N, C-alpha and C positions, 0 to 999 in steps of 0.2 A: 276937751279931750272927749274924741266919740270911741264909744265902748259899744264892743258887740258880745252879749254874755250868753251861752248855751246852758239850758237847763230845762231837764224835761218836766219837772214840777214846778208850776207857778200859780199864784192866785187864779180863780178862787179856789183851788187846792190850798188846803191847810197843814200839810204838813211840814215838817222841819227845814227842808231845803227851801220848799215855794216862800214860806214867811222869810226866812232868811236872806233870800236874793231879793223878793219885793221891798222889804223894809230897808235894805241897805241901798237899794238902788232910787229910793226915794230921796235919800240924803245926797246921792251923788247929782241928781237932777236940779235939788235944791241949791247946789253949789255952783251949777252953771254948767254941767258936763250933759251930754247927749249920750242918751242909754237906750240901748236896742236889745231886747231880750229877745231870742229863738226858743220857741218853746213849741208843746203840742196843744190840743184840744184838752181842757180839763176832765178828768177822769179817775185819777188817783182815789183812793185805793181797791174801788169796788170794780174799776173796769168798766163804768157806764158813763156816757157824756154828761157833763154838768147842764140843767135847764138853759136853753139859750144858745147852745155851742153845737156847731158841726164839725165834723172830722174831714174838713177841706184840704185841699192842697197847701193852699197858702189862704191866710186872712189877717188882717193887721185892725188893731184897734189901739186906743191909748188910755193908759192907766197910771194916774196921778202923776202924768208927764213922761213916762215910760212908754217906750214906742214897743208894742206888743206883736211879734210874728210869730203866729201859730200855723205849723204845718201838719201833714197829715201822718198819722202813724196807725200801726196795728194795735189795736186797743185789746187788753185783757185785765182781769183781775189780778192784783199781787199776789199771786201764789201760783206755784208751779214754774220749775225751771225752764222747760222749753219754750212755752207760750211767753214768759216773762222776757226770755232771751230775744224771742222774735220782736215783742214790743221794742226793747231797747235797741236792737239794731237797728229798725225800722225808723226809729228816730234819728239814729246815728246818720243814715244815707239821706232822709229827706231835709233836715236841719244841715247838713254838709251841702247840698245841693243849692237850697234856698239861700244860704249865707253866702254864697259865691256871688249872689246877685245884688247883695245889698251894698250901699253907699260904705267905700272904703273907710274902715275903723283905723284907729289908732292903735287898739290893742284887741286881742279876742281872747277871753276867759270861759273857763266851763267848769260846772262843779260836779262833784261826786258826793253821794250817789246818783245817778246810776254811773257806772264807770265809760259807758260807749258814748256818754254826751261829751265826756273828756277826749274821746277818740275824735268824734267829730269836730271839738274846738281845735285840736292839734292839725288836724287835715285841713281845715279851712285856713288856718294860719300860716300851715307850710305852703299852701298852694298860692297864698296872695302875698307871702313873704312881709309877714307880720309877726310880732312877739306874743306868745301863747302863755297864758298865765294858769296854770291847774290849781283850782281849790279844791283839797282834799278833805271831804267830809266823811270817809270812811275808808277803811283799809280793806279794799276789795281786789281780789275774791277771799281773802282771808275770811271775812264775815261769812262768807257764803258757807263756808265749811264750819264755822261757828254754829249755826243755827241749825244745822245738818240736814242741809236742803241739799248739799252734793258732799261726797266723799273726795278726798285728794286724789286727783286722776291727772292723767295728760294733758288734757282739756285745761284745766284749771294752772296746770303750770305754764302752760302755753300763754296764758293769760295773766300770769305773775310776770313772764317777760314781756309782755305788751305792757303791761304797768309800768316795769322799771324803764322802758324804753321812753314812756310819756314822761316820768320824773325827768330824766337826763335831757330830754328835749326841750322841755319846758324851761322860758325863760326865768321865770320866778314860780315860786309855789307858794300856796297858803294853805297853813294845817290848821284846822280848827282845835286841836290840840296839842299840847308839848310830847306827849307819847307817840304820835303820828309823825313827828319831826325826829324823834328819837329814832323811831324804828326805820325811818328812811335814809338818816344818816349810818345807823348800823348797816344799811345795804348798799352803801357807798355813794349817797348823794351829797352833793355839796350842802354844807349846813347854811353856808352865807346867804344862799338865795333861796331859803325856807324860812317864811316869816310866818310865826304863829299868830292866829287872828282867833281868839276864844269867842266862842258864839254869845249871845246876849240877848236883849230885850229892848223893845221900842217905849221908853219910858212914858211918853205921852199917852200909847195907848191902855196903859195899866196903872191901876192904882187900888189901895184898899178899899173896898166897896162893899157897903151893906147886904145882906142875902137877897137875892132877887126873889119876892114873894110869890111872886106868879108861877117862876119856875120851880122852887121848892114846891108849892102846893100839887103842881102837876106831876111830880115824881116822888111824894110822900118824904119829903124831906124837911117839913117845917122846923121839927122838933128834935131832929136826931143828931148826934154826933158824927159827923160825915168826914170821912177817910175819903179824898178823891185821886181817881188817876184820869187825868185828862191827856189823849194821845192816842196814837196809832196802836191798834190792838195787831201784833203781828209775830212772825218766829221768833224775833230778836227779843221781845218783852217779856215773856214767860209769865205771862198773867194768870195761868192757872194755879199759880202759887198764892196768888191773891185770894182765888175761890177756897184753897186749903185753910187759909187763914180766916176767912170770913166763916168757913164751917166750925172751927174750934170756938167762934164766938157768936155762933147763931142764937142762943140763948139770952145774950145780951141784948135787952130791949133798947139800949141808947145808940148802939152803934151799927152804922150803915155804911156800906162801900158803894162810893158811885165809879162807875167805869163810862166814860165819856170818850166817843170818838169812832172813827173808823177802821178797817183792817181784815185782813184775811181771816183772821181767827175769832173775828167778834160774834158770828153765827156758832161756831161751836161752844165758845166760852157761856152764850146764852143757854144753849141747849143742856151743856153741863152743870150750870147755877140751877137750872128746873129742875135736872134730874136728883139733884142733891137736894133738892127743898129750901135752897138759900133764898130766903124771904129778906135777908137783910143785904144783898146785893141789887142794886139798881142800876141799868144800863141806859146812858143816854145815846140818842144816835149823834150820828155827827152833825156839828154846828157850823155855821160861819164864822169866818175871824171875827168879825163884829161882835159877835155873842161871846167870844171867849171870857170877858171879864163876867160876865152874869153865871158862865157855867162855874168859873172859879169860886164866885161869891159864895157857892153853896158848900163849900169847904170848909171845915174848918183844919184839916192838916191836908197838904199836898203831899200825895204818894208817888215817888219817882221809881221806876222799878225796870229792870233788865234781866235777861237770862243770865245765869250762872255759867259763865265761860270768861277765861282771861282775857279773850279779845274785848271783850266790852270795859274791860278796866280801862282800855283808852279812850272811851267815848264820852262826852258830857252833853247828856240830853237838854234839849235847848229848855224844856218846861221848867228846869229848876229855875231859869231867870225869870219866867213870867210869873211862877208862884212866889219869887223873892218881891216882885214888883207890887203885887196883889197884897203882899205883907203876911202873908203864911208861913205857918213852921212847916219843916220839912221832915220827911219821914223818907230814907232813901235806901234801898234794897237794890243795889249793884255790886258787882265786883269792886273792891278796895283798887282805888287807882286815882285819875284825875277828878272825877265827879264827887266822890267820897272826900278829896282832898279839899276841895272849894266850901263842901257844905261845912266840915269839919272846922277849917282858917275862919269861914265868917261866922260860925257859931251859930247857923241858922236851924238847925234841927238834929235829928237822930239818926243814925247808921246802923243797918241792921245787914246781916249777912243775905245775899240773896240766895234762892231757893229754898228757903227757912221757914216753913208756913208758921213753926211754933214760935220763933225769935219775932216774926213779924206780927203776930197777934198778941204776943206780951207787949211788943213796942206800942202798938194802938192802945192797949189798956193803960200803959203808964201816961200816955198822953191824954187818953180821956180823965184820967184819975187826977193830974196835976195841971190845973191853971197856971198856975204861977209858971210851971217849965215852959207852957206853950206860950204864954206872953213872953218870956223871954226870948225863946226861938223866934217869935213873928215879929219882935222889936228889931232884932240882930238880921232876921231876914230883910225886913225893909230897908235898913241902913244899908246894908251889902248891895242891894239891887243898882244905885249909880255907878258902881264899879263894874258892872257888866251891861252898858249901856250900848245899844244898836249903835247908837250916833259915833261912840267911839271906836266900835269895830268897822263902821263905814269908813272913818278917816283913815284908819290903820291899813285897810285893803286899797285905798285909794291909793296911798303912798307907794303901794307895791304895783299898781297898775301902772302909776306913773313912772315908778323906775324901770319897768319893762319896756315902757313905751319909749324910754328915751337910753336904751341901751344898757339901764344899770341894773339889770334884774337878778345878777349875780351880786347884789349887796341888798337884795330885797328886806333881809332880816333888820338891817342897819336902819334902812329908809322908814320901814313901818316903827321902829323903836324911836326913831328921832322924833317922826310927825305925830306921836302922842305922848312921848316922853316916858314911856313905862317898856319895863321889858318882861317878858313870859317868864311865869315860876317854872323851876325845873320838873320836869316829868317827875313821878314818883313810880 
């Protein structure tokens, strides 16, 4: 099958969407499918071109058997509504135009976030009379309101109408969480055409690893008990709460908090930690995807963190599964919902209320003081990882793409379940 996939984020960017699309496409290529990814020059989240790339109208390269077509876009850091919207809309336009000149695929797919990539995907499919599959990675524009970037207004309500239009016109929808599907069904979208395909981890890339001594020495983490947050530092993540927890533990010489990754909030967090005199907080700069196992190796506990807002109860951070594959105990501070349900069901770690630095600090101390508990969580975490594999996810989504391509998108949920032999757990 020939697949055209639109996504604004793709490696060497390392955010969740880029990683998910790339790793999954690698499995499709290995299975004999032709995959073309339409994306832009890598610049997320700082809004700076990665070394070796140019922001040209069209450039083509091959990556692990995937044909990658990069188009020109307006580049800006991942902050500020107006400029980011211009970024999103510029990609929508250039990706749409470029996709019209691609060899005719069997199916067109697009992922959100961001939302306008899905608009481009639908437009290409409509123009070329092809089935369109919408991968729903975020409830947008609801998430914009949740992080406080914009208040509910006429423009956002207009966007919501466009969002519903895309759901209705898509031949099939892939939702990354059961809660997303429940949300769509509650808004009148047919349940049978929505397949739930949870996020996952590419197991061959991750495994329990001894501490990277060189990296540990570079950041003074050789002998510390390290609580590691690895991922984007953005508005949705509420990482100032970590600094408040670290402030409560600043006199405990054993404990260090490590925050690794890029994001619009990173500089402000570094400045705040310096202002508070938090010598127990270490910031690692963004690392290439190949270095992620080394970064995880520095951690005694993996910290999964999101802002305290009900919208994020529907989100499952992909870093949960990477940490599981590394055999790390989890400490998860997110709104009670799908992500906490996974961790509790797998027995992989502790759950604390988000936005509560006292509860977070207390949980850190408990884990630091109880090696037996940590070992129990670590063993269960590693045992759970194969149930969340990227290979499983790739198979399930391919079933949806094939269903859409053959006119059976209205039965996408059944096709994904039949292909993998599993049904998603109900939303909490």
